[in-house]
N, CA, C and O atoms as a printed pandas DataFrame, in Angstrom:
     atom_number atom_name residue_name chain_id  residue_number  x_coord  y_coord  z_coord
0              1         N          MET        A               1  -28.268    3.460   44.345
1              2        CA          MET        A               1  -27.839    3.578   43.108
2              3         C          MET        A               1  -28.995    3.977   42.067
3              4         O          MET        A               1  -30.060    3.372   41.943
4              5         N          THR        A               2  -28.637    4.971   41.429
5              6        CA          THR        A               2  -29.686    5.388   40.486
6              7         C          THR        A               2  -29.587    4.776   38.855
7              8         O          THR        A               2  -28.626    4.774   38.086
8              9         N          THR        A               3  -30.766    4.345   38.703
9             10        CA          THR        A               3  -30.916    3.678   37.260
10            11         C          THR        A               3  -31.773    4.539   36.225
11            12         O          THR        A               3  -32.806    5.158   36.481
12            13         N          THR        A               4  -31.072    4.434   34.919
13            14        CA          THR        A               4  -31.886    5.439   33.998
14            15         C          THR        A               4  -32.407    4.478   32.770
15            16         O          THR        A               4  -31.551    3.788   32.215
16            17         N          ASP        A               5  -33.655    4.405   32.355
17            18        CA          ASP        A               5  -34.011    3.692   31.304
18            19         C          ASP        A               5  -33.626    4.270   29.936
19            20         O          ASP        A               5  -33.882    5.443   29.663
20            21         N          LEU        A               6  -33.018    3.458   29.088
21            22        CA          LEU        A               6  -32.452    4.056   27.931
22            23         C          LEU        A               6  -33.426    3.571   26.677
23            24         O          LEU        A               6  -34.103    2.543   26.697
24            25         N          PRO        A               7  -33.362    4.452   25.664
25            26        CA          PRO        A               7  -34.513    3.990   24.583
26            27         C          PRO        A               7  -33.809    2.839   23.817
27            28         O          PRO        A               7  -32.599    2.628   23.901
28            29         N          LEU        A               8  -34.605    2.166   23.120
29            30        CA          LEU        A               8  -34.355    1.302   22.220
30            31         C          LEU        A               8  -34.414    1.521   20.848
31            32         O          LEU        A               8  -35.485    1.991   20.464
32            33         N          LEU        A               9  -33.497    1.296   19.931
33            34        CA          LEU        A               9  -33.860    1.667   18.552
34            35         C          LEU        A               9  -34.720    0.948   18.040
35            36         O          LEU        A               9  -34.721   -0.278   18.156
36            37         N          ALA        A              10  -35.649    1.672   17.346
37            38        CA          ALA        A              10  -36.771    0.667   16.552
38            39         C          ALA        A              10  -36.013   -0.005   15.345
39            40         O          ALA        A              10  -35.060    0.499   14.751
40            41         N          PRO        A              11  -36.590   -1.220   15.081
41            42        CA          PRO        A              11  -35.688   -2.039   14.189
42            43         C          PRO        A              11  -35.398   -1.282   12.704
43            44         O          PRO        A              11  -34.354   -1.536   12.104
44            45         N          GLU        A              12  -36.194   -0.524   12.261
45            46        CA          GLU        A              12  -36.045   -0.004   11.309
46            47         C          GLU        A              12  -34.774    1.151   11.189
47            48         O          GLU        A              12  -34.160    1.436   10.160
48            49         N          ALA        A              13  -34.613    1.610   12.290
49            50        CA          ALA        A              13  -33.812    2.561   12.490
50            51         C          ALA        A              13  -32.192    1.997   12.802
51            52         O          ALA        A              13  -31.126    2.549   12.529
52            53         N          ALA        A              14  -32.458    0.671   13.488
53            54        CA          ALA        A              14  -31.160   -0.212   13.636
54            55         C          ALA        A              14  -30.500   -0.863   12.403
55            56         O          ALA        A              14  -29.319   -1.204   12.327
56            57         N          ALA        A              15  -31.551   -0.993   11.345
57            58        CA          ALA        A              15  -30.978   -1.709   10.145
58            59         C          ALA        A              15  -29.663   -1.130    9.495
59            60         O          ALA        A              15  -28.776   -1.815    8.985
60            61         N          GLY        A              16  -29.685    0.287    9.601
61            62        CA          GLY        A              16  -28.609    0.854    8.864
62            63         C          GLY        A              16  -27.241    0.771    9.920
63            64         O          GLY        A              16  -26.130    1.205    9.614
64            65         N          ARG        A              17  -27.558    0.166   11.126
65            66        CA          ARG        A              17  -26.274    0.274   11.795
66            67         C          ARG        A              17  -25.707   -1.009   11.977
67            68         O          ARG        A              17  -26.511   -1.941   11.940
68            69         N          ALA        A              18  -24.442   -1.300   12.175
69            70        CA          ALA        A              18  -23.720   -2.344   12.184
70            71         C          ALA        A              18  -22.959   -2.409   13.729
71            72         O          ALA        A              18  -22.015   -1.721   14.118
72            73         N          GLY        A              19  -23.726   -3.509   14.486
73            74        CA          GLY        A              19  -22.944   -3.591   15.754
74            75         C          GLY        A              19  -23.118   -2.362   16.771
75            76         O          GLY        A              19  -23.927   -1.492   16.449
76            77         N          CYS        A              20  -22.482   -2.245   17.858
77            78        CA          CYS        A              20  -22.435   -1.096   18.608
78            79         C          CYS        A              20  -21.625   -0.036   18.333
79            80         O          CYS        A              20  -21.688    1.007   18.985
80            81         N          CYS        A              21  -20.862   -0.209   17.417
81            82        CA          CYS        A              21  -19.542    0.942   17.098
82            83         C          CYS        A              21  -19.454    1.458   15.836
83            84         O          CYS        A              21  -18.485    2.123   15.471
84            85         N          GLY        A              22  -20.414    1.196   15.123
85            86        CA          GLY        A              22  -20.523    1.936   13.674
86            87         C          GLY        A              22  -20.448    0.913   12.526
87            88         O          GLY        A              22  -20.829   -0.257   12.553
88            89         N          PRO        A              23  -19.864    1.611   11.483
89            90        CA          PRO        A              23  -20.159    0.525   10.491
90            91         C          PRO        A              23  -19.074   -0.533   10.472
91            92         O          PRO        A              23  -17.911   -0.278   10.787
92            93         N          GLU        A              24  -19.467   -1.650   10.117
93            94        CA          GLU        A              24  -18.236   -2.809    9.761
94            95         C          GLU        A              24  -17.393   -2.496    8.519
95            96         O          GLU        A              24  -17.658   -1.782    7.552
96            97         N          VAL        A              25  -16.322   -3.213    8.804
97            98        CA          VAL        A              25  -15.323   -3.034    7.633
98            99         C          VAL        A              25  -15.742   -4.445    6.875
99           100         O          VAL        A              25  -16.025   -5.482    7.474
100          101         N          ALA        A              26  -15.729   -4.306    5.672
101          102        CA          ALA        A              26  -15.912   -5.351    4.894
102          103         C          ALA        A              26  -14.529   -6.123    4.516
103          104         O          ALA        A              26  -13.539   -5.503    4.126
104          105         N          PRO        A              27  -14.559   -7.594    4.674
105          106        CA          PRO        A              27  -13.193   -8.079    4.518
106          107         C          PRO        A              27  -12.852   -8.073    3.240
107          108         O          PRO        A              27  -13.676   -8.135    2.327
108          109         N          VAL        A              28  -11.652   -8.001    3.090
109          110        CA          VAL        A              28  -10.952   -8.011    1.651
110          111         C          VAL        A              28  -10.964   -9.473    1.135
111          112         O          VAL        A              28  -10.779  -10.462    1.846
112          113         N          ASP        A              29  -11.221   -9.476   -0.272
113          114        CA          ASP        A              29  -11.456  -10.707   -0.799
114          115         C          ASP        A              29  -10.150  -11.267   -1.186
115          116         O          ASP        A              29   -9.266  -10.415   -1.272
116          117         N          ALA        A              30   -9.802  -12.474   -1.439
117          118        CA          ALA        A              30   -8.638  -13.160   -1.593
118          119         C          ALA        A              30   -7.570  -12.669   -2.561
119          120         O          ALA        A              30   -6.367  -12.668   -2.300
120          121         N          ALA        A              31   -8.123  -12.246   -3.722
121          122        CA          ALA        A              31   -7.327  -11.668   -4.873
122          123         C          ALA        A              31   -6.612  -10.343   -4.237
123          124         O          ALA        A              31   -5.395  -10.165   -4.289
124          125         N          ASP        A              32   -7.544   -9.430   -3.624
125          126        CA          ASP        A              32   -6.943   -8.285   -3.056
126          127         C          ASP        A              32   -6.076   -8.336   -2.079
127          128         O          ASP        A              32   -5.314   -7.378   -1.955
128          129         N          ALA        A              33   -5.989   -9.361   -1.236
129          130        CA          ALA        A              33   -5.357   -9.875   -0.218
130          131         C          ALA        A              33   -3.991  -10.276   -0.711
131          132         O          ALA        A              33   -2.979   -9.802   -0.196
132          133         N          ARG        A              34   -3.943  -11.243   -1.815
133          134        CA          ARG        A              34   -2.897  -11.592   -2.298
134          135         C          ARG        A              34   -1.836  -10.185   -3.059
135          136         O          ARG        A              34   -0.623  -10.054   -2.895
136          137         N          ASP        A              35   -2.546   -9.482   -3.701
137          138        CA          ASP        A              35   -2.016   -8.121   -4.356
138          139         C          ASP        A              35   -1.602   -7.293   -3.283
139          140         O          ASP        A              35   -0.572   -6.644   -3.471
140          141         N          LEU        A              36   -2.204   -7.175   -2.164
141          142        CA          LEU        A              36   -1.567   -6.289   -1.111
142          143         C          LEU        A              36   -0.361   -7.080   -0.379
143          144         O          LEU        A              36    0.784   -6.681   -0.167
144          145         N          ALA        A              37   -0.766   -7.919   -0.160
145          146        CA          ALA        A              37    0.592   -8.896    0.518
146          147         C          ALA        A              37    1.733   -8.711   -0.447
147          148         O          ALA        A              37    2.800   -8.278   -0.012
148          149         N          ARG        A              38    1.595   -9.003   -1.712
149          150        CA          ARG        A              38    2.940   -9.110   -2.475
150          151         C          ARG        A              38    3.549   -7.606   -2.577
151          152         O          ARG        A              38    4.742   -7.379   -2.772
152          153         N          THR        A              39    2.557   -6.629   -2.417
153          154        CA          THR        A              39    3.181   -5.367   -2.554
154          155         C          THR        A              39    3.730   -4.926   -1.107
155          156         O          THR        A              39    4.790   -4.301   -1.075
156          157         N          PHE        A              40    3.178   -5.171   -0.124
157          158        CA          PHE        A              40    3.488   -5.195    1.501
158          159         C          PHE        A              40    5.171   -6.048    1.412
159          160         O          PHE        A              40    6.243   -5.574    1.790
160          161         N          LYS        A              41    4.963   -7.181    0.893
161          162        CA          LYS        A              41    6.375   -7.829    0.787
162          163         C          LYS        A              41    7.367   -7.078    0.171
163          164         O          LYS        A              41    8.509   -6.971    0.617
164          165         N          ALA        A              42    6.963   -6.564   -0.828
165          166        CA          ALA        A              42    8.015   -5.645   -1.637
166          167         C          ALA        A              42    8.659   -4.448   -1.095
167          168         O          ALA        A              42    9.808   -4.024   -1.224
168          169         N          LEU        A              43    7.570   -3.973   -0.412
169          170        CA          LEU        A              43    7.956   -2.854    0.417
170          171         C          LEU        A              43    8.862   -3.310    1.638
171          172         O          LEU        A              43    9.693   -2.494    2.039
172          173         N          GLY        A              44    8.782   -4.400    2.188
173          174        CA          GLY        A              44    9.269   -4.827    3.415
174          175         C          GLY        A              44   10.727   -4.872    3.478
175          176         O          GLY        A              44   11.307   -5.120    4.535
176          177         N          ASP        A              45   11.342   -4.638    2.378
177          178        CA          ASP        A              45   12.938   -4.385    2.389
178          179         C          ASP        A              45   13.094   -2.952    2.454
179          180         O          ASP        A              45   12.254   -2.236    1.908
180          181         N          PRO        A              46   14.093   -2.453    3.074
181          182        CA          PRO        A              46   14.521   -1.134    3.043
182          183         C          PRO        A              46   15.123   -0.695    1.973
183          184         O          PRO        A              46   14.929    0.473    1.635
184          185         N          THR        A              47   15.928   -1.485    1.261
185          186        CA          THR        A              47   16.613   -1.207    0.110
186          187         C          THR        A              47   15.601   -0.941   -1.150
187          188         O          THR        A              47   15.814   -0.094   -2.018
188          189         N          ARG        A              48   14.495   -1.785   -1.104
189          190        CA          ARG        A              48   13.440   -1.544   -2.037
190          191         C          ARG        A              48   12.623   -0.228   -1.883
191          192         O          ARG        A              48   12.231    0.430   -2.847
192          193         N          VAL        A              49   12.421    0.065   -0.691
193          194        CA          VAL        A              49   11.956    1.077   -0.275
194          195         C          VAL        A              49   12.671    2.465   -0.781
195          196         O          VAL        A              49   12.115    3.446   -1.274
196          197         N          GLN        A              50   13.937    2.279   -0.541
197          198        CA          GLN        A              50   15.009    3.374   -0.967
198          199         C          GLN        A              50   14.998    3.641   -2.496
199          200         O          GLN        A              50   14.852    4.745   -3.020
200          201         N          LEU        A              51   15.185    2.392   -3.158
201          202        CA          LEU        A              51   15.005    2.325   -4.537
202          203         C          LEU        A              51   13.841    2.973   -5.236
203          204         O          LEU        A              51   13.933    3.811   -6.133
204          205         N          LEU        A              52   12.617    2.434   -4.664
205          206        CA          LEU        A              52   11.276    3.194   -4.906
206          207         C          LEU        A              52   11.442    4.749   -4.866
207          208         O          LEU        A              52   11.064    5.407   -5.835
208          209         N          SER        A              53   12.014    5.374   -3.738
209          210        CA          SER        A              53   11.820    6.582   -3.346
210          211         C          SER        A              53   12.943    7.418   -4.513
211          212         O          SER        A              53   12.732    8.552   -4.943
212          213         N          ILE        A              54   13.936    6.706   -4.815
213          214        CA          ILE        A              54   15.038    7.316   -5.654
214          215         C          ILE        A              54   14.230    7.469   -7.092
215          216         O          ILE        A              54   14.215    8.563   -7.657
216          217         N          VAL        A              55   13.564    6.321   -7.652
217          218        CA          VAL        A              55   12.953    6.402   -8.776
218          219         C          VAL        A              55   11.916    7.644   -8.874
219          220         O          VAL        A              55   11.796    8.391   -9.845
220          221         N          ALA        A              56   11.257    7.696   -7.768
221          222        CA          ALA        A              56   10.139    8.617   -7.471
222          223         C          ALA        A              56   10.423   10.261   -7.336
223          224         O          ALA        A              56    9.545   11.123   -7.370
224          225         N          ALA        A              57   11.814   10.483   -7.179
225          226        CA          ALA        A              57   12.273   11.678   -6.892
226          227         C          ALA        A              57   13.151   11.943   -8.179
227          228         O          ALA        A              57   13.515   13.107   -8.347
228          229         N          ALA        A              58   13.548   10.950   -9.148
229          230        CA          ALA        A              58   14.123   11.378  -10.284
230          231         C          ALA        A              58   13.795   12.342  -11.316
231          232         O          ALA        A              58   12.637   12.531  -11.689
232          233         N          GLY        A              59   14.848   12.979  -11.802
233          234        CA          GLY        A              59   14.237   13.956  -12.659
234          235         C          GLY        A              59   13.659   13.208  -14.202
235          236         O          GLY        A              59   14.248   12.324  -14.822
236          237         N          GLY        A              60   12.308   13.879  -14.585
237          238        CA          GLY        A              60   11.930   13.228  -15.679
238          239         C          GLY        A              60   10.934   11.766  -15.222
239          240         O          GLY        A              60   10.483   10.962  -16.038
240          241         N          GLY        A              61   10.773   11.707  -13.864
241          242        CA          GLY        A              61   10.089   10.550  -13.497
242          243         C          GLY        A              61   10.636    9.323  -13.691
243          244         O          GLY        A              61   10.008    8.358  -13.255
244          245         N          GLU        A              62   11.900    9.106  -14.376
245          246        CA          GLU        A              62   12.414    7.518  -14.428
246          247         C          GLU        A              62   13.920    7.848  -14.020
247          248         O          GLU        A              62   14.506    8.927  -13.934
248          249         N          ALA        A              63   14.338    6.534  -13.799
249          250        CA          ALA        A              63   15.705    6.277  -13.382
250          251         C          ALA        A              63   16.453    5.022  -14.181
251          252         O          ALA        A              63   15.896    3.932  -14.311
252          253         N          CYS        A              64   17.594    5.267  -14.627
253          254        CA          CYS        A              64   18.265    4.144  -15.040
254          255         C          CYS        A              64   18.839    3.380  -14.110
255          256         O          CYS        A              64   19.249    3.951  -13.099
256          257         N          VAL        A              65   19.010    1.843  -14.240
257          258        CA          VAL        A              65   19.623    1.066  -13.223
258          259         C          VAL        A              65   20.989    1.612  -13.113
259          260         O          VAL        A              65   21.480    1.600  -11.984
260          261         N          CYS        A              66   21.648    2.061  -14.029
261          262        CA          CYS        A              66   23.140    2.309  -13.731
262          263         C          CYS        A              66   23.273    3.537  -13.015
263          264         O          CYS        A              66   24.439    3.877  -12.815
264          265         N          ASP        A              67   22.219    4.423  -12.499
265          266        CA          ASP        A              67   22.404    5.252  -11.682
266          267         C          ASP        A              67   21.661    4.971  -10.062
267          268         O          ASP        A              67   21.538    5.825   -9.184
268          269         N          LEU        A              68   21.291    3.732  -10.000
269          270        CA          LEU        A              68   20.652    3.334   -8.765
270          271         C          LEU        A              68   21.521    2.239   -8.023
271          272         O          LEU        A              68   21.062    1.556   -7.107
272          273         N          THR        A              69   22.748    2.137   -8.472
273          274        CA          THR        A              69   23.648    1.251   -7.884
274          275         C          THR        A              69   24.452    1.879   -6.585
275          276         O          THR        A              69   24.708    1.337   -5.510
276          277         N          GLU        A              70   24.689    2.904   -6.947
277          278        CA          GLU        A              70   25.696    3.921   -6.139
278          279         C          GLU        A              70   24.943    4.294   -4.911
279          280         O          GLU        A              70   25.391    4.045   -3.792
280          281         N          PRO        A              71   23.603    4.994   -5.142
281          282        CA          PRO        A              71   22.931    5.558   -3.941
282          283         C          PRO        A              71   22.722    4.260   -2.915
283          284         O          PRO        A              71   22.853    4.474   -1.710
284          285         N          VAL        A              72   22.452    3.139   -3.302
285          286        CA          VAL        A              72   22.232    2.012   -2.341
286          287         C          VAL        A              72   23.508    1.107   -1.904
287          288         O          VAL        A              72   23.482    0.220   -1.052
288          289         N          GLY        A              73   24.547    1.488   -2.611
289          290        CA          GLY        A              73   25.860    0.772   -2.262
290          291         C          GLY        A              73   25.754   -0.770   -2.541
291          292         O          GLY        A              73   26.220   -1.606   -1.767
292          293         N          LEU        A              74   25.092   -1.084   -3.732
293          294        CA          LEU        A              74   24.903   -2.751   -4.070
294          295         C          LEU        A              74   25.444   -2.676   -5.511
295          296         O          LEU        A              74   25.652   -1.670   -6.189
296          297         N          ALA        A              75   25.625   -3.986   -5.823
297          298        CA          ALA        A              75   26.021   -4.372   -7.176
298          299         C          ALA        A              75   25.042   -4.100   -8.029
299          300         O          ALA        A              75   23.918   -3.858   -7.590
300          301         N          GLN        A              76   25.289   -4.094   -9.319
301          302        CA          GLN        A              76   24.119   -3.986  -10.457
302          303         C          GLN        A              76   23.146   -5.106  -10.282
303          304         O          GLN        A              76   21.937   -4.930  -10.129
304          305         N          PRO        A              77   23.836   -6.455  -10.318
305          306        CA          PRO        A              77   22.716   -7.625  -10.398
306          307         C          PRO        A              77   21.737   -7.424   -9.005
307          308         O          PRO        A              77   20.516   -7.548   -9.105
308          309         N          THR        A              78   22.240   -7.176   -8.000
309          310        CA          THR        A              78   21.695   -7.194   -6.772
310          311         C          THR        A              78   20.390   -6.066   -6.789
311          312         O          THR        A              78   19.291   -6.305   -6.289
312          313         N          VAL        A              79   20.743   -4.863   -7.436
313          314        CA          VAL        A              79   19.849   -3.839   -7.636
314          315         C          VAL        A              79   18.684   -4.328   -8.628
315          316         O          VAL        A              79   17.484   -4.120   -8.448
316          317         N          SER        A              80   19.274   -5.032   -9.733
317          318        CA          SER        A              80   18.350   -5.347  -10.736
318          319         C          SER        A              80   17.275   -6.453  -10.148
319          320         O          SER        A              80   16.114   -6.426  -10.556
320          321         N          HIS        A              81   17.663   -7.331   -9.268
321          322        CA          HIS        A              81   16.966   -8.303   -8.385
322          323         C          HIS        A              81   15.726   -7.458   -7.636
323          324         O          HIS        A              81   14.542   -7.692   -7.882
324          325         N          HIS        A              82   16.178   -6.439   -6.685
325          326        CA          HIS        A              82   15.327   -5.729   -5.932
326          327         C          HIS        A              82   14.436   -5.000   -6.966
327          328         O          HIS        A              82   13.256   -4.864   -6.641
328          329         N          LEU        A              83   14.778   -4.571   -8.016
329          330        CA          LEU        A              83   14.054   -3.680   -9.099
330          331         C          LEU        A              83   12.734   -4.736   -9.713
331          332         O          LEU        A              83   11.534   -4.508   -9.860
332          333         N          LYS        A              84   13.432   -5.760   -9.937
333          334        CA          LYS        A              84   12.235   -6.904  -10.467
334          335         C          LYS        A              84   11.128   -7.098   -9.668
335          336         O          LYS        A              84    9.992   -7.104  -10.141
336          337         N          ILE        A              85   11.411   -7.291   -8.246
337          338        CA          ILE        A              85   10.514   -7.522   -7.114
338          339         C          ILE        A              85    9.441   -6.296   -7.191
339          340         O          ILE        A              85    8.234   -6.519   -7.102
340          341         N          LEU        A              86    9.948   -5.041   -7.355
341          342        CA          LEU        A              86    9.147   -3.863   -7.337
342          343         C          LEU        A              86    8.044   -3.857   -8.833
343          344         O          LEU        A              86    6.872   -3.485   -8.890
344          345         N          VAL        A              87    8.801   -4.333   -9.787
345          346        CA          VAL        A              87    8.057   -4.359  -11.055
346          347         C          VAL        A              87    6.923   -5.645  -10.868
347          348         O          VAL        A              87    5.776   -5.496  -11.289
348          349         N          ASP        A              88    7.291   -6.730  -10.296
349          350        CA          ASP        A              88    6.403   -7.694  -10.251
350          351         C          ASP        A              88    5.297   -7.476   -9.147
351          352         O          ASP        A              88    4.284   -8.175   -9.128
352          353         N          ALA        A              89    5.535   -6.466   -8.218
353          354        CA          ALA        A              89    4.532   -5.976   -7.297
354          355         C          ALA        A              89    3.695   -4.894   -7.970
355          356         O          ALA        A              89    2.804   -4.365   -7.306
356          357         N          GLY        A              90    3.899   -4.530   -9.197
357          358        CA          GLY        A              90    3.257   -3.515   -9.495
358          359         C          GLY        A              90    3.412   -2.174   -9.164
359          360         O          GLY        A              90    2.511   -1.344   -9.286
360          361         N          LEU        A              91    4.583   -1.927   -8.727
361          362        CA          LEU        A              91    4.974   -0.482   -8.405
362          363         C          LEU        A              91    5.997    0.269   -9.202
363          364         O          LEU        A              91    6.252    1.443   -8.932
364          365         N          LEU        A              92    6.621   -0.408  -10.227
365          366        CA          LEU        A              92    7.524    0.180  -11.192
366          367         C          LEU        A              92    7.251   -0.718  -12.377
367          368         O          LEU        A              92    6.947   -1.911  -12.357
368          369         N          VAL        A              93    7.448    0.222  -13.589
369          370        CA          VAL        A              93    7.486   -0.259  -14.724
370          371         C          VAL        A              93    9.038   -0.226  -15.372
371          372         O          VAL        A              93    9.881    0.579  -14.974
372          373         N          ARG        A              94    9.273   -1.136  -16.341
373          374        CA          ARG        A              94   10.768   -1.174  -16.859
374          375         C          ARG        A              94   10.513   -0.950  -18.325
375          376         O          ARG        A              94    9.531   -1.370  -18.938
376          377         N          GLU        A              95   11.564   -0.200  -18.846
377          378        CA          GLU        A              95   11.739    0.073  -20.276
378          379         C          GLU        A              95   13.075   -0.330  -20.604
379          380         O          GLU        A              95   14.023    0.290  -20.122
380          381         N          GLN        A              96   13.245   -1.274  -21.351
381          382        CA          GLN        A              96   14.515   -1.643  -21.937
382          383         C          GLN        A              96   14.975   -0.640  -23.104
383          384         O          GLN        A              96   14.222   -0.565  -24.075
384          385         N          ARG        A              97   16.229    0.194  -23.097
385          386        CA          ARG        A              97   16.753    1.012  -24.106
386          387         C          ARG        A              97   18.155    0.592  -24.212
387          388         O          ARG        A              97   19.057    0.942  -23.451
388          389         N          GLY        A              98   18.238   -0.032  -25.020
389          390        CA          GLY        A              98   19.603   -0.614  -25.596
390          391         C          GLY        A              98   20.092   -1.338  -24.609
391          392         O          GLY        A              98   19.439   -2.341  -24.318
392          393         N          ARG        A              99   21.204   -1.086  -23.914
393          394        CA          ARG        A              99   21.914   -1.862  -22.828
394          395         C          ARG        A              99   21.171   -1.678  -21.322
395          396         O          ARG        A              99   21.254   -2.448  -20.365
396          397         N          TRP        A             100   20.690   -0.866  -21.382
397          398        CA          TRP        A             100   20.103   -0.266  -19.957
398          399         C          TRP        A             100   18.721   -0.256  -19.960
399          400         O          TRP        A             100   18.036   -0.067  -20.965
400          401         N          ALA        A             101   18.257   -0.482  -18.708
401          402        CA          ALA        A             101   16.818   -0.726  -18.121
402          403         C          ALA        A             101   16.556    0.777  -17.466
403          404         O          ALA        A             101   17.382    1.391  -16.789
404          405         N          TYR        A             102   15.365    1.185  -17.779
405          406        CA          TYR        A             102   14.835    2.282  -17.206
406          407         C          TYR        A             102   13.548    2.193  -16.301
407          408         O          TYR        A             102   12.513    1.751  -16.800
408          409         N          TYR        A             103   13.576    2.540  -15.177
409          410        CA          TYR        A             103   12.532    2.348  -14.260
410          411         C          TYR        A             103   11.674    3.571  -13.941
411          412         O          TYR        A             103   12.278    4.632  -13.781
412          413         N          SER        A             104   10.337    3.562  -13.827
413          414        CA          SER        A             104    9.446    4.833  -13.602
414          415         C          SER        A             104    8.366    4.042  -12.656
415          416         O          SER        A             104    8.188    2.825  -12.697
416          417         N          LEU        A             105    7.778    4.825  -11.922
417          418        CA          LEU        A             105    6.605    4.766  -10.918
418          419         C          LEU        A             105    5.301    4.327  -12.161
419          420         O          LEU        A             105    5.042    4.926  -13.205
420          421         N          VAL        A             106    4.611    3.007  -11.557
421          422        CA          VAL        A             106    3.553    2.984  -12.338
422          423         C          VAL        A             106    2.440    4.100  -11.622
423          424         O          VAL        A             106    2.259    4.307  -10.422
424          425         N          PRO        A             107    1.896    4.613  -12.579
425          426        CA          PRO        A             107    0.818    5.759  -12.104
426          427         C          PRO        A             107   -0.428    5.145  -11.155
427          428         O          PRO        A             107   -1.103    4.160  -11.454
428          429         N          GLY        A             108   -0.552    5.856  -10.094
429          430        CA          GLY        A             108   -1.559    5.545   -9.222
430          431         C          GLY        A             108   -1.257    4.238   -8.185
431          432         O          GLY        A             108   -2.024    3.899   -7.284
432          433         N          ALA        A             109    0.036    3.577   -8.514
433          434        CA          ALA        A             109    0.358    2.477   -7.911
434          435         C          ALA        A             109    0.359    2.792   -6.221
435          436         O          ALA        A             109   -0.328    2.074   -5.493
436          437         N          LEU        A             110    1.010    3.682   -5.763
437          438        CA          LEU        A             110    1.058    3.994   -4.580
438          439         C          LEU        A             110   -0.041    4.596   -3.724
439          440         O          LEU        A             110   -0.118    4.624   -2.495
440          441         N          GLY        A             111   -0.928    5.102   -4.698
441          442        CA          GLY        A             111   -2.259    5.754   -4.059
442          443         C          GLY        A             111   -3.096    4.558   -3.907
443          444         O          GLY        A             111   -4.096    4.572   -3.190
444          445         N          ALA        A             112   -2.667    3.390   -4.646
445          446        CA          ALA        A             112   -3.763    2.405   -4.520
446          447         C          ALA        A             112   -3.276    1.451   -3.324
447          448         O          ALA        A             112   -4.066    1.017   -2.487
448          449         N          THR        A             113   -1.971    1.178   -3.321
449          450        CA          THR        A             113   -1.390    0.650   -2.012
450          451         C          THR        A             113   -1.919    1.343   -0.784
451          452         O          THR        A             113   -2.395    0.701    0.153
452          453         N          ALA        A             114   -1.837    2.616   -0.793
453          454        CA          ALA        A             114   -2.259    3.394    0.528
454          455         C          ALA        A             114   -3.754    3.332    0.604
455          456         O          ALA        A             114   -4.206    3.235    1.745
456          457         N          ALA        A             115   -4.727    3.374   -0.520
457          458        CA          ALA        A             115   -6.064    2.800   -0.433
458          459         C          ALA        A             115   -6.164    1.758    0.048
459          460         O          ALA        A             115   -6.942    1.663    0.998
460          461         N          GLY        A             116   -5.565    0.783   -0.320
461          462        CA          GLY        A             116   -5.944   -0.636    0.375
462          463         C          GLY        A             116   -5.474   -0.758    1.766
463          464         O          GLY        A             116   -6.036   -1.472    2.596
464          465         N          LEU        A             117   -4.532   -0.113    1.976
465          466        CA          LEU        A             117   -4.245   -0.240    3.399
466          467         C          LEU        A             117   -5.458    0.423    4.434
467          468         O          LEU        A             117   -5.908   -0.086    5.461
468          469         N          VAL        A             118   -5.778    1.567    3.882
469          470        CA          VAL        A             118   -6.654    2.333    4.703
470          471         C          VAL        A             118   -7.980    1.454    4.494
471          472         O          VAL        A             118   -8.656    1.313    5.513
472          473         N          GLY        A             119   -8.432    0.868    3.370
473          474        CA          GLY        A             119   -9.548    0.051    3.446
474          475         C          GLY        A             119   -9.429   -1.094    4.554
475          476         O          GLY        A             119  -10.495   -1.570    4.944
476          477         N          LEU        A             120   -8.310   -1.558    5.070
477          478        CA          LEU        A             120   -8.342   -2.772    5.680
478          479         C          LEU        A             120   -8.760   -1.959    6.984
479          480         O          LEU        A             120   -9.500   -2.585    7.743
480          481         N          ALA        A             121   -8.458   -0.851    7.314
481          482        CA          ALA        A             121   -8.749   -0.331    8.809
482          483         C          ALA        A             121  -10.284    0.396    8.723
483          484         O          ALA        A             121  -10.970    0.669    9.709
484          485         N          GLY        A             122  -10.648    0.637    7.342
485          486        CA          GLY        A             122  -12.030    1.079    7.471
486          487         C          GLY        A             122  -12.100    2.592    7.828
487          488         O          GLY        A             122  -11.192    3.388    7.591
488          489         N          ASP        A             123  -13.174    2.868    8.371
489          490        CA          ASP        A             123  -13.514    4.260    8.761
490          491         C          ASP        A             123  -12.558    4.531   10.103
491          492         O          ASP        A             123  -12.519    5.703   10.481
492          493         N          ARG        A             124  -11.917    3.717   10.728
493          494        CA          ARG        A             124  -11.068    3.817   11.766
494          495         C          ARG        A             124   -9.973    4.675   11.350
495          496         O          ARG        A             124   -9.693    5.638   12.064
496          497         N          ALA        A             125   -9.309    4.447   10.274
497          498        CA          ALA        A             125   -8.189    5.290    9.812
498          499         C          ALA        A             125   -8.630    6.770    9.506
499          500         O          ALA        A             125   -7.956    7.723    9.897
500          501         N          ALA        A             126   -9.701    6.905    8.845
501          502        CA          ALA        A             126  -10.079    8.194    8.441
502          503         C          ALA        A             126  -10.627    9.094    9.430
503          504         O          ALA        A             126  -10.624   10.297    9.169
504          505         N          ASP        A             127  -11.101    8.680   10.541
505          506        CA          ASP        A             127  -11.525    9.361   11.704
506          507         C          ASP        A             127  -10.666    9.579   12.833
507          508         O          ASP        A             127  -10.947   10.296   13.794
508          509         N          GLY        A             128   -9.421    8.816   12.647
509          510        CA          GLY        A             128   -8.526    8.812   13.722
510          511         C          GLY        A             128   -8.385    7.918   14.764
511          512         O          GLY        A             128   -7.396    7.797   15.488
512          513         N          ARG        A             129   -9.923    6.996   14.829
513          514        CA          ARG        A             129   -9.909    5.957   15.896
514          515         C          ARG        A             129   -8.953    4.893   15.564
515          516         O          ARG        A             129   -8.667    4.567   14.412
516          517         N          THR        A             130   -8.486    4.379   16.609
517          518        CA          THR        A             130   -7.760    2.919   16.648
518          519         C          THR        A             130   -8.571    1.792   16.815
519          520         O          THR        A             130   -9.596    1.801   17.497
520          521         N          PRO        A             131   -8.112    0.758   16.171
521          522        CA          PRO        A             131   -8.892   -0.440   16.467
522          523         C          PRO        A             131   -8.987   -1.084   17.926
523          524         O          PRO        A             131   -8.126   -0.785   18.753
524          525         N          ALA        A             132   -9.667   -1.663   18.144
525          526        CA          ALA        A             132   -9.903   -2.232   19.862
526          527         C          ALA        A             132   -8.927   -3.439   19.905
527          528         O          ALA        A             132   -8.727   -4.159   18.927
528          529         N          ARG        A             133   -8.371   -3.594   21.040
529          530        CA          ARG        A             133   -7.128   -4.662   21.252
530          531         C          ARG        A             133   -7.801   -5.505   22.119
531          532         O          ARG        A             133   -7.239   -6.503   22.570
């Protein structure tokens, strides 16, 4: 059996490294975790994902609740409930115009959600590495 001596890093060279596998991911703080969880919970329902998609694709960047019931096949009160959850999660904004409510995406909300998810994975998501199991 052959052995090879491996050089050790000097303490000053090792100071910028975290562990043996590269930089560590900073844990998410409690407030950010609550915000991300609320957003993920809102997106955990297929109807809400569909509604978000319809609003995002709507002409003029907004959709009336009256136009959202037919595509998802649900009654207006149920659709309004789902939309309220999306508003509470910070993904949509609601504007009342007379009798009808109009919904539009909160600028940057989807990008912030994606960035939060990527932040949980740290550099692994950016460079294609998968976390160890």
